C-alpha atoms as a printed R data frame, in Angstrom:
    type eleno elety resid chain resno       x       y       z
1   ATOM     1    CA   GLN     A     1  -7.526  14.112 -31.859
2   ATOM     2    CA   VAL     A     2  -6.946  11.683 -29.016
3   ATOM     3    CA   GLN     A     3  -3.600   9.925 -29.014
4   ATOM     4    CA   LEU     A     4  -2.176   7.418 -26.556
5   ATOM     5    CA   VAL     A     5   1.358   6.314 -27.341
6   ATOM     6    CA   GLU     A     6   2.912   3.470 -25.372
7   ATOM     7    CA   SER     A     7   6.590   2.743 -25.085
8   ATOM     8    CA   GLY     A     8   8.957   0.643 -23.007
9   ATOM     9    CA   GLY     A     9   8.074  -2.913 -23.926
10  ATOM    10    CA   GLY     A    10  10.652  -5.518 -24.772
11  ATOM    11    CA   LEU     A    11  12.197  -8.853 -23.929
12  ATOM    12    CA   VAL     A    12  13.336  -9.547 -20.378
13  ATOM    13    CA   GLN     A    13  14.281 -12.591 -18.345
14  ATOM    14    CA   ALA     A    14  12.067 -13.816 -15.542
15  ATOM    15    CA   GLY     A    15  12.699 -11.780 -12.415
16  ATOM    16    CA   GLY     A    16  13.596  -8.696 -14.387
17  ATOM    17    CA   SER     A    17  11.888  -5.339 -14.695
18  ATOM    18    CA   LEU     A    18  10.370  -3.158 -17.379
19  ATOM    19    CA   ARG     A    19   8.871   0.296 -17.290
20  ATOM    20    CA   LEU     A    20   5.983   1.049 -19.636
21  ATOM    21    CA   SER     A    21   5.037   4.615 -20.405
22  ATOM    22    CA   CYS     A    22   1.924   6.034 -22.053
23  ATOM    23    CA   SER     A    23   1.922   9.589 -23.332
24  ATOM    24    CA   ALA     A    24  -1.499  11.152 -23.870
25  ATOM    25    CA   SER     A    25  -2.739  14.039 -25.969
26  ATOM    26    CA   GLY     A    26  -6.129  15.310 -27.020
27  ATOM    27    CA   ILE     A    27  -7.771  14.570 -23.654
28  ATOM    28    CA   ILE     A    28  -8.114  16.398 -20.363
29  ATOM    29    CA   PHE     A    29  -5.582  14.133 -18.754
30  ATOM    30    CA   SER     A    30  -5.794  15.419 -15.192
31  ATOM    31    CA   THR     A    31  -9.427  14.351 -14.851
32  ATOM    32    CA   SER     A    32  -9.017  11.042 -16.669
33  ATOM    33    CA   THR     A    33  -8.928   7.616 -15.100
34  ATOM    34    CA   MET     A    34  -6.099   5.820 -16.861
35  ATOM    35    CA   GLU     A    35  -5.688   2.087 -17.186
36  ATOM    36    CA   TRP     A    36  -3.275  -0.558 -18.380
37  ATOM    37    CA   TYR     A    37  -4.657  -3.696 -19.964
38  ATOM    38    CA   ARG     A    38  -2.859  -6.696 -21.404
39  ATOM    39    CA   GLN     A    39  -3.733  -9.402 -23.866
40  ATOM    40    CA   ALA     A    40  -1.841 -12.652 -24.152
41  ATOM    41    CA   PRO     A    41  -2.142 -14.860 -27.240
42  ATOM    42    CA   GLY     A    42  -5.430 -16.720 -27.256
43  ATOM    43    CA   LYS     A    43  -6.719 -14.925 -24.171
44  ATOM    44    CA   GLN     A    44  -9.129 -12.090 -23.495
45  ATOM    45    CA   ARG     A    45  -7.864  -8.616 -22.789
46  ATOM    46    CA   GLU     A    46  -7.350  -8.215 -19.042
47  ATOM    47    CA   LEU     A    47  -7.397  -5.102 -16.879
48  ATOM    48    CA   VAL     A    48  -4.053  -4.949 -15.079
49  ATOM    49    CA   ALA     A    49  -3.984  -1.625 -13.241
50  ATOM    50    CA   THR     A    50  -6.024   1.545 -12.836
51  ATOM    51    CA   ILE     A    51  -5.228   4.973 -11.488
52  ATOM    52    CA   SER     A    52  -7.948   7.542 -10.927
53  ATOM    53    CA   SER     A    53  -7.627  11.281 -11.326
54  ATOM    54    CA   GLY     A    54  -7.189  11.443  -7.559
55  ATOM    55    CA   GLY     A    55  -4.393   8.876  -7.588
56  ATOM    56    CA   ILE     A    56  -6.344   5.878  -6.299
57  ATOM    57    CA   ARG     A    57  -4.742   2.696  -7.610
58  ATOM    58    CA   ASN     A    58  -6.174  -0.742  -8.220
59  ATOM    59    CA   TYR     A    59  -4.484  -3.879  -9.496
60  ATOM    60    CA   VAL     A    60  -5.439  -7.326 -10.642
61  ATOM    61    CA   ASP     A    61  -4.450  -9.843  -7.972
62  ATOM    62    CA   SER     A    62  -1.804 -11.497 -10.129
63  ATOM    63    CA   VAL     A    63   0.360  -8.343 -10.242
64  ATOM    64    CA   LYS     A    64  -0.153  -6.935  -6.750
65  ATOM    65    CA   GLY     A    65   3.155  -6.282  -5.051
66  ATOM    66    CA   ARG     A    66   5.044  -6.462  -8.357
67  ATOM    67    CA   PHE     A    67   3.555  -3.731 -10.564
68  ATOM    68    CA   THR     A    68   3.070  -0.056  -9.758
69  ATOM    69    CA   ILE     A    69   0.981   2.395 -11.754
70  ATOM    70    CA   SER     A    70   1.673   6.107 -11.502
71  ATOM    71    CA   ARG     A    71   0.767   9.278 -13.321
72  ATOM    72    CA   ASP     A    72   2.270  12.654 -14.085
73  ATOM    73    CA   ASP     A    73  -0.503  15.087 -14.911
74  ATOM    74    CA   TYR     A    74   1.931  17.816 -15.994
75  ATOM    75    CA   ARG     A    75   3.559  15.535 -18.576
76  ATOM    76    CA   LYS     A    76   0.252  13.756 -19.360
77  ATOM    77    CA   THR     A    77   1.927  10.430 -18.816
78  ATOM    78    CA   VAL     A    78   0.951   7.220 -17.073
79  ATOM    79    CA   VAL     A    79   3.626   4.689 -16.172
80  ATOM    80    CA   LEU     A    80   3.475   1.009 -15.320
81  ATOM    81    CA   GLN     A    81   6.555  -0.148 -13.434
82  ATOM    82    CA   MET     A    82   6.787  -3.921 -13.645
83  ATOM    83    CA   ASN     A    83   9.137  -5.792 -11.333
84  ATOM    84    CA   SER     A    84   9.728  -9.488 -10.651
85  ATOM    85    CA   LEU     A    85   8.349 -10.307 -14.065
86  ATOM    86    CA   LYS     A    86   7.120 -13.808 -14.794
87  ATOM    87    CA   PRO     A    87   6.657 -15.654 -18.093
88  ATOM    88    CA   GLU     A    88   2.887 -15.433 -17.570
89  ATOM    89    CA   ASP     A    89   3.178 -11.628 -17.776
90  ATOM    90    CA   THR     A    90   3.993 -12.001 -21.474
91  ATOM    91    CA   ALA     A    91   1.373 -10.063 -23.445
92  ATOM    92    CA   VAL     A    92   0.695  -6.965 -25.462
93  ATOM    93    CA   TYR     A    93   0.109  -4.137 -22.996
94  ATOM    94    CA   TYR     A    94  -2.347  -1.367 -23.831
95  ATOM    95    CA   CYS     A    95  -2.954   2.036 -22.343
96  ATOM    96    CA   HIS     A    96  -6.622   3.019 -22.022
97  ATOM    97    CA   ALA     A    97  -8.317   6.307 -21.226
98  ATOM    98    CA   ARG     A    98 -11.527   5.195 -19.584
99  ATOM    99    CA   HIS     A    99 -13.819   8.190 -20.020
100 ATOM   100    CA   VAL     A   100 -13.229   8.446 -23.772
101 ATOM   101    CA   ASP     A   101 -12.755   4.682 -24.213
102 ATOM   102    CA   TYR     A   102  -9.645   5.212 -26.277
103 ATOM   103    CA   TRP     A   103  -6.790   2.725 -26.696
104 ATOM   104    CA   GLY     A   104  -3.147   3.010 -27.504
105 ATOM   105    CA   GLN     A   105  -1.539   0.814 -30.140
106 ATOM   106    CA   GLY     A   106  -0.013  -1.556 -27.594
107 ATOM   107    CA   THR     A   107   3.514  -2.557 -26.688
108 ATOM   108    CA   GLN     A   108   4.821  -6.110 -26.537
109 ATOM   109    CA   VAL     A   109   6.233  -7.476 -23.297
110 ATOM   110    CA   THR     A   110   7.942 -10.850 -23.456
111 ATOM   111    CA   VAL     A   111   9.309 -12.559 -20.356
112 ATOM   112    CA   SER     A   112  11.563 -15.534 -20.929
113 ATOM   113    CA   SER     A   113  11.967 -18.320 -18.393
C-alpha cells in the first residue's frame, strides 16, 4: 500500500533552519509529482512547494528564497530544506503525492520568535 512518512519537524528559533524529509513507498516515485503542504491552526491547508518528476520546482511566494524542495528518486525521498524560518512558518507540514492524492501523517514545525 501507499505510504508517505515525514520526519524532521521540531521547534526552532526564528532565523533557524529545519530539514523535512518524506520517504515514499507503494508508488512509482520517479514519475510522481511530489508536494509539501502546511496547515496552521485555524487556517486552510496551503501548498508550499512542488517538484515534478522532471525536477521543476514551484514555491508559494511567502517561502521563495528561503525553502528548497528536492528529490532523490533512488531513495524515493523528497526533502524540504527550510532556512530563515519565521514564526508564521509554524504549521503541520504534509507530504503529498499528487497523482495518487495520498497524504503523509504530517510533522509539526514550530518557530519561536
